N, C-alpha and C positions, 0 to 999 in steps of 0.2 A: 878753817873747817875741821871739825873733829870727826874722824871716821873710825868706827869700830866694827867688829865682826862677832855676831852672837850665835851661839849654838842653839838650834831649835829642832823640832820634829814635826813632820807632816801629821796632822790630826785626823785625816779623813779615813773613811771606811774602805780601806785598801790593804791588802796583805803586805805591801812593800814597806809601810811605815818608815819613810825615808828620813835620814839624818840631813838636816838643813844647816846652811850657813847664811845668816841674814846680814847684809851690809847695811849699816846705819850711819848716815851723814847728818850731823847736827840734829839728832833726834828723829830723822825721817828715814824709814826703810826704803832703800833705793834698789835693792836686788835680793832675790832669794835663789840660792844655788844649792845643788846637792853636795854633800860632804865627800870629797874625793877619797878620804881615808876610811870612810865607813865601808866595811867589806861587802855589804849588799847594795848600798846606794851607789858607790863608786863614782860620785860626782854627777849622776844622771838623774834628771827629774822628768816626770810626764809633762805634757804641754799645759795641763791645768795648773799644777802647783808651781811650775816655772813662772807663772803669771800671778803669783799670790799677792804681790804688791798691788796689782790692778784691782784685785778683789778687796783688799784691805782699805784702799783709798778710793773705792768706788763712789761715784757721785750720789748713789742711792743708799749709802750706808745709813742705817737708823742710828741717830746720835743722841736722841733725847727721849724720855718717857712720853707716851702718847695715850690719849683717851678717845674712845670711839665717839663720834658725833652723828654718824649716819646709821643706816640700817646695816645689820650684819651682812657681810659679803661685799658691801660697797667700798670698803677700804678708806673711809673718810675719818680723819682723826684731828685732834687738836693737841698741841704741846702742853704738858703739865710738868710740875716739878717732881723730883724723886720723892720728896716728903709726901706729896699728895698721892703719888702712885702707891707708895708703900703703905700709907695709912688706909687707902681704899682697899687694897688687897688684904691687909691684915684684918681689917674690920669684917670684911665679907667672909674670910676663911674662919675667923674666930666664931662667928655666929653659926656657920654650918657645922663646924667641929663640935660645938656645944650640944647639938642634938643628933648629929649623924656624921661622924668623921669619915665614914666610908663613902659618903656622897662627894668627897674630894678625890680627884684622880690626877696623878702625874702622868704625862705622856711624853716619853723621851726615847731616843735611840742613839744612833752613832753619828750625829752631826759633828761630834768630836769623839774620838776613841780614847781620849785621855782619862786616866784613872781619877784625876782630881776634878777637872771641869765636867766630867761625865757624871758618874754616880758616887759622890762622896758627901759633901755637905747637903746636897739636895735629898739624898736618901735619909740622912739623919733628920732633916726637917720633916719629911713625910712620915717617917717612922714615929717621930714624937707626936704628930697629930693623930696617928692611927688611920691614915688615909688608905684607900684601896691600894693594893699592890698592883703593879703592872707586869704582866707576863710579856717580856720583851722577845717576841718570837719571830718578828717580821722578816728576818733574813735567813738564819742558819740553824735553828734548833732541831729541825727534822733530821738533817744530816749529822749534827752533833750527837743526837740520841742514838741513831743507828750505828754510828762509828763507836760510840761508847759501849754499847751492848757487845760489840765485837772485839774491840781492841782495848777498851777501858778508859780512854781519854783522848783528847785532841792533841795527839803526839804523832809525829811522822818523820819523813825525810827532812833533813836540814837543807834549806834552799841552797846553801853553799856547796852541796854535793851533786846537784843535778847535772852539772856539766860533765860528770864522770859516768853517767848512765849510758848504756848502749841502745836502750829502747825507752822512749818516753811516750806514754799514752796520755794525751791531754783530753780529759773526759769531762765535758760539760763546762768548759770555760773558754774565755777569749783573752788570754793574758796580754796580748798586744795592747788591749784597751784597759785591762783591769789588773794586771800583775806583771808590769813591764820588766822588773828585774829578774823574775823567774824566766821570762821569755829570753832575756839576754843570755842566761846560762843554758837554756835549751838550745839556743842558736850556737853556742860554743860546743855543746855536745854534738850537734849536727855536723859542725865543721870537723869534729873529731871522729866522725863516722857513725854516729847514732842515727837511728831511724825515729822519726817523729810521726805519730798517728793522732789525728783529732777525731773525737766522737762527739757529734753535735748535730741536731737537726738542721742547723743553719751553717752555710759555708761562710764563716766569719773571716775576719782579716787573718786570724791565726790559722784557721783551717786551710786557707789558701796557700799558706807557706809551709805546711806540713807535707810529708811524703805521701800521706794517704788521708782521706777524709771519709769517715763512715757516717752517713746522714740517716740516722735512725729516727723513727717517729718519736715525738715528744712523750715523755713519761714511760718509755719502755726500757730504760737503762737497766733496771733490775732484771728484766728478762734476758738482756744481752749478757750480763754477768753470769747468770745461771747457764746460759748456753756455752759460755767459755769454760765454766767449771765442768760441764758435761764432756767437752772435747779433751780437756786436760786429764780428766780421770779415765775416760775411755781409751785414750792413747798413752796413758801412763807417763804423762809429762809432769811428774810430781817429784817433790823432795820428801821421800817417805820418812827419812830420819827427822826432819824438821816437824813433819806432821805428827810423828809418834811422840816426840819430846815436848812440843810447844803448842799443840792445839787440842781442842776438846770437841768431840762430836763428829769426827770424820766419817764414821760408818753411816750415821744418820744423814749427813750431808751427801754422801755418795748416792744413797737411795733417792733423795730429792733431786739431785742434779741429773740422774738417769732419766727423769721425766722430760728434761729440756733438750731434746734432740736439736741438732743444727736446723732441721727443717722447721720444727715448731718455733724455734727462736727467730729464724729469719722471717717467718710469716708474721709473728707478733710485732717484730721491730720494723718491718717494712724494708728489709735489706736482703741481700743475697745470702744463700747458704755458704758460698765461698768466702764471703767477708767474715762470717762467724768462725769457720774452720781455720782459715789462714791466720786470723788474729790470734786465736788460741794456740795454734802451732808455733807461731813466731814467739809469743810470750813464753810459752813453756820450754821450747827448745833452747832459747837464748839463756833462760835461767838455768837450765840443766847444764849448759856449757860453761857455767860459772860467770856469766856476764850480768852486770847490774841491770835490772829492768825496773822501771819506775812508773807509777801512776800519779798524775797531778789532777785531782778532781776539784771542782769548785761548786759553788752553791746553786748553779742553774739546775743541776740534776735533781735537786730535792724540793723543787717548788711545784710538785704534783702530788696527787693522792698518796702514792707509794714512795714518796721521796726519802723517807727515813730508811726504808728497806732497800732502795737503790744504793745508797751509800754503804749500808751494811753488807750487801752482796759484793760490792767492789772491794770492800775492806777484807773480805775472805781470800781474795785472789793471791796476794803476796805470800800468805802463809802456806798456801797449797804448793807453791813452787820454790819456797825457801828464799824469796827475794830479800827478806829482812836481814839476811846474813851480811849484806853489803851496805856500807854507808850510803851509796847512791841507789839502793834498791828499797822497794816497799811502796808506800803510798803516802801522799800528803793531802789532807783536807784542810787542816789548820794546825798551826804550831801553838795555838793559844793555851793548850793544856800543859805546856811545858813550864809555864811561868808560875812561881810561887807568890801569887798576889795575895794580899792580906785584906780581902774584901770585908771581913767582919770589923776590922779596925777602921776602915774607911767609911763604911756605911752604917755601922752601929745598929744591927738588927735587935740588939738587946733593949733598945729604947721602946720597942713595941710593947704595949701593955696587954693587948689581946691579939689574936690572929685575925687580921682583916681578910676580906674576900680578895680574890685575884681576878682582874679583868684582863683579857687577852687583847693586846694592841691590834691584832689582826682583825678582830671582830668589833672594832670601835664603832663602825657604822651602825650595827645592830644595837650595841650596848648604850650608846647615847640616846637611843630612841625608846629604851625600855622604861616602863613605869615601875614604881616601887612594887615589890612582891616579896613574899616569904622566901621564894627560891633565889631571886636575884639580889634582894636587899634593897637599900634605898636607891631612888633615882639619882643619877649623877647630876649634881648641881654646880660643880666647879671643876674645870680642867686647867691645869698649868702645863703648858707645852714648852719644852726646851730641847735643843739638839734634835729637832724633828719637824717635819712638815706634813702632817697627816692628810691634809686636804689634797696633796699631790700624790703621796706614796701609799696610802692605805687602799685596800681593794674595795670594790663595790662603791665607787666614789659618790654616786648620787645619795646613798644613805649616809655616808660620812658628812657630806655637805648639809643634808637635812638635819643631822644631829647637831652640828656646830652652828646651824642657823637658829636654833632654839633661842628665843628671846629670854627665857628664864635660865639659861646656862651662862654662868660667869666664866669667862675664858681669859686667861693671861698667857701671853706668848713672849718668850725671851728670844730675840732674833738679831741678825745682822741686817736683814733686808725685808722688804714688805712682800713676803711670800703669799701664796694662796691662803695659808692658814692665818697669817697676820690679818688678812682682810676680815676675818670673823672674830677678831679679838675685842675684848672690852678694854683691856689695858695692855699696852705693848711696852716691853722693857728692852733697852738697847744693850746687847751683849758684846763683849770683846771678842776679837778673833785670836787666832793662835799667836800672832806676833805681839799681842798685848797682855798676855797673862802667863803664869807658870803652870806647868803640867808635867806629868810623867806617863810613859806609855809602855805597854807590851806590844806584841805584834802577833798577827795570825799567819804571817808568811815567813818570818825569820826568828832568830833566837837571841835578840838583843833587848835588854832593858834600855829605855830611851829617856832622855831628859829634854824638856823644853823650857828655855829661859825667855822671859819677856824682853823683846827687842826694842819696843817703843812704848811710850805712855799710852793709855787708853784714849781712843779718839772721842772727841766730844765729851758726852756724859756717860759713855758706855762703861759697864761694869762686868767683871767676871761672874760667871754663874755662882761660884762659891760665895762671892761677896753679896750677891743679891739674896741668896738664901740665909746668909748670916744676918743681914739687915732685917729680913722678914721674921727670922727667929726672934730677934731682939724685940721687934714690934709686937710679937705675939706673946712675949713674956717667957720664952724658953730660957731657963737659967742653967741648964747643964753645961759644964765647962767645955764640952766638946764643940759647942757652937762658937767658941772663940778660937779654935784652931786656925792657924794661918795656912795659906796654900803651901808654903815650905814645910810646915809641920805635917800636913796631909801627905805630901809627896814623900816625906821621909818614912812614913809608915805604910807606903803602898806595897812594898815587897817584904817578905819574911826574911830578915837578915840571918836568921838561924838555919834556914834551909840551905842545904849543900848546893842547890842549883844557883842560889844568889850569893855565893861565897864572897865575902868582903864587900857586900853592897853597902854603900854609904851615899846618902843623897847629895851631900856637898861635893863629893868626888865625882858623882855621876853628872852633876851640873857642869862641872869644869870640862870633863871629857866629852860628854854628850851621849855616850852609849857604852854598854858593857855586856859582853856575851855571857849567856848562862853556862854554867858548868854541867853539861849533859854529855852523854856518850855520842860518838859519831853515828853509830848504828844502834839505835835504842833497843831493838828487839832481836839482836843477833843471837842471843841465847835465851830467848823467851823474856820472862819478866814483864809480861803485860799487866797493866793495872786493872785487870778484871778480877772478879771474885775467885776464879780458879788460878789466876796468874798465867793463863794461856789465852791464845786467840780462840775465841769461842764461836765455832761454827754452830754449835747448839747452845742456846742461851737460856738458862733456867730463869734468869731475871726477866727476860721477855715473856716467858710463859707465865710467870707470876703476875705480870702486868697485862695479861690477857691477849698477848700477841703470839703469832706463830713463832716458835723458838728456833726455827730453821729458816734459812733464806727462802724467800718465795717471791711472787710477783703479784702486784695489785694493779689492774688497769686503771687509767685515769678515770675520774668521776665522769668527765665529759668526753666520751669516746663511743665508738660504735659498740664496743664490747660491753660497756656499762650502761649506756643509755642510747639505744639505736634510734628512738623517736626523736630525741634532741639532735642527734647527729644528722638526721634527715633535714631538719629545719636550719641547722647551723653546721654546715659540712666542713668548715675550715678550722683547723687548730691554730691558735695564736699564741706566740710567746713575745715577751717584751723585755729582752736583755738590755744591759746598759749601753747607752750611746757613748762613743769614744770620748767625746769632749765634755761629758758631764760625769758627775759622780753621784749616783742616785739623783736627788733633786738639787744638789749643790752645783755651783758654777753656771747654772742655766741662765742667770741674769748677767753674766760677764759677756759683754758684747762681742769681743773678739772670738770667744769660744762658741757662742751661739751662732755667730756668722759662719764659722767653720762647719757647724752641724747643719746649718740651713734652716729647715722647718720640719715639723713633724711629718714623717713619711711612713709608708707601709710597703715593705718588700713582698711581692707576690709572684709566684711562678708563672711563666708564660702560658702554660695550659690552663691554669685557674683564671688568669686575666682574660684570655681569649673566650672562655666559656661565659664570661660576664660582660663582654664588650668593653673591657677596660684596656687602655693603652697607657704607655709610660707617660707620666706627667699629669694624668687625670686626677681630679679630686675624687676621693672615694669615702663612702660612709661604712664604717665598721660597726656592727651591731649584734646584739643578742637580747635576751629578755631582761637583762640588767640595765642596759644603757647603750649609748651610741657615741662615737666620736668621728671626727673628720681628719683625714690626712691625705698627703699627696702620694699617689701610687708610683712605685719603682718596680717595673717589670724586670725580673731577674731570676736566673736559676740558682742564685745563692739560697733562696728559700726552696726547699724541696716541694714537690707537688703535694697539695693538701695542707700546706702550712703557710701562714702569713706572719711577718715579723715586724713589730713596731718598736724600733729602738727608743729607749726611754731614759729618765723619767722627765718629761717636759712639765714645767709649771702649766697649770691649766689656763691661767690668764694669758699665756703666750701662744696658745693654740688658736686656730682659726675660729673655732666655735666655743672657746672657753672650756675645753674638756681635754682629757688625755686618755691614755690606754687603760687606766684603772676604772673607767666607766664600765668596762665589760668584764673585769676580773671578779672573782668570787671570794666570799668570806668562808668558804669551806676549808677545813683544816686537814693537815696531813695525817698519815697513818700513825705517826708518833711525833712527839715534840710540839704538838699544837701549833704548827707553823702554817703559813699561807700557801695557797695553791695557785700562784700567779700564772704559771705556765700550763695549767690544767683548764683551758678555756676554749670553748667552741664559739665561732662567730660566723656571720655571713658578711659579704662585702658587695657593695653595689656602687656604680658610678653616680656621681651627683654633678649638677651644673657648677662650673667654676665660680 
C-alpha cells in the first residue's frame, strides 16, 4: 500500500480557511485532518470538514453528465456523454449570444472560496460572451460597504492577536458554529482574564459561554453603536490624541451622537439603559487604561435594511477610544482586504467588448420573471449555475422557484449532488470537490495565502469548474490564448508578487508548504494610515454624501418593524432570523447523513411567552407565514429566542423539509441601505400550530 499526505485547504465559506492534510492510500483519500503547524488551524477542524471524505465519496455524488427527461422540478434525468452535454450547451449559448448575449446569466457564489475554481476561467468565459454580469451580494456587501466608507477596506485585527485582548465584544456572530478558530483564541483570552460579551438577538451557543449576553432587537445594532458613542463622548472616555491625528469629522459625529441618549437607545434596541451605559463605560475605561479592547463582528448584523450603517457605526468605535493602537485592539469584520489578489489577471475583464447590464443575485426571483423591456433589457433565457444553490439560498423562494420553472429558460448546473437547484436543470455537469482539483485561497478570517493540491483523481467523469469552462470555450470557438491557461498557471497569477504584502510569493513554493503569511503590520492603524480618501477613519464620509447617503452614522429601522410599517407588524408580529445551523454551511453538507442526523429536522425556536399566546407547546409542528409564503417546522419552546423573535436555523434543502420548503419562503428581496445586499433578517411572520 502506498500512503501519501497531501496539503490542501478548506474551500468553504468560513473565515477560518483551514489548512488540511489529506491522507491518501492507493489513490483513495482516507482521512482529512487539520494541519497542526498552521498557526490558525493548529490541527483542529470543525465537525463538517473533519468528515470531508464522507462528502467526497458520498453515494449520491453526481459522477456523469445528465439531461432532464421530466418536468422542471421533478429531478428526473438520463445519463449522457460529455460530448453531448457540451455540444448541447454550446449550441444553445451560441444561438442566444448571437442576438442577445445579456440574455445569458451566470449565477455563482461561494460554494468554493477558491480563486481558481471560483471566478477565473468562468469569468473569462462569460466576459467573452458579453453575458450579464452578476452582482454577488448575497452575503456581505452591505457590511463591506459601510466598513469601507469608514476604514477604507476590509482590514482589521489579526486573528492571531485576539487571545491578547482584555475585552472581546462578539457582535452579531456565533463563532462556535461559524468561526471556530477565532473562538479558540477568545477562550484563551478568557482564561487570561478577558471579558467576553455577546451582542445578538438570539442566545446562541457562543452567547451562552460569554460573560454577558445583550439580546437586542434584530436590526437595531446601529442604534446601539450610536448609544455607545453618546456615553463615550458624554463621559469623556475618549482618546483625544488619536481622534485629533487619525480621524475626520469628530465634531459632526459628536452632535449626531448627542441625539442618542441611553434612554432612546435602550427603547429602540429593546434592552435596558444599564446595558447601554455599562457596556460603553467598560469599553471606554478599559481602552483608557491601555488595555486592548476588540470587536469581532460578523455578517448577521448587516442582513437588515440598515445593515451597512450598522457596520459603519461599529467601525467608528475603535477610533474613538484609540483601540487601534494595540495589535489586539480594534475591530475585525473581514481580513479579505489585506490580500493583494490579482483579479484582473484571473478574470480578464478586458475581454468585455461592451458594458453589459448587472443583475443582482439577491433579486433573482424577480429578475427571472421579468419580460424584455428597455429598462431591464432582454429576458433572461439561459442561466449557468455553479458554486451555488439558489433554489435553497435565495430570498422570496416561491418567486425563485417560479423563475427556474420556466420551460423556456435553459438552465445548466455544475454540482456535486442533486440539490434543489439541480432538480430544475436542463443539463447537469458533475463537478470535482476540493480533494480532486488545484486551487489557491485567501481568507476573510486570517492572513495566510493558501494552496490546495489535488489529493485524488476526479471521481467518475467529474471535471473541475475551470476545465468545464475551457471545454465550453473551445466548443464556442473562443481562441484567445487565455482559455488555454492551466489551473497551475491560474494559481500562479492569483496574487500580485510585486506587492510587498505578498513578498516572495511563488506558486510552486506555496504548493509545497501549503500556506504563507502576508507581510502586514501587527497593528495596521496604530498610526493612522487608513486606506480612505483622507487617510483617516472617517466619522464624516464625503463619499457617502456623494452617493446620496447620510455622511454621518445614523440609524435606519428595519423595513418590517413597528417603526417602519405598523400595519404589517399588526398582522405579522414576530421578527424572524435564520442564522446558520451548526452542522451545515449555508446549504452545503445538508445531505451528509451524519451531519443531518446531528441537526435533526427543521425547527423553530420560539419564546415561551410567544408560544403560550398561540397555544404552542414544545415539539408541536408549526406553520410560519407572511404574505410571501409559508413553511413548516417543529417548535422548540426556549428563552434562547427573546420575546417577539423566532429563530429558524438554516439553510435546509427544501426537498428535505416536511413540506418541501425552507425559511426563505418568507424572506424578502428588498435590499440594504448600501451594498445592494439582502435583508434576510428583516422579516416579520406569524406562527400557528398545525396538526402533526
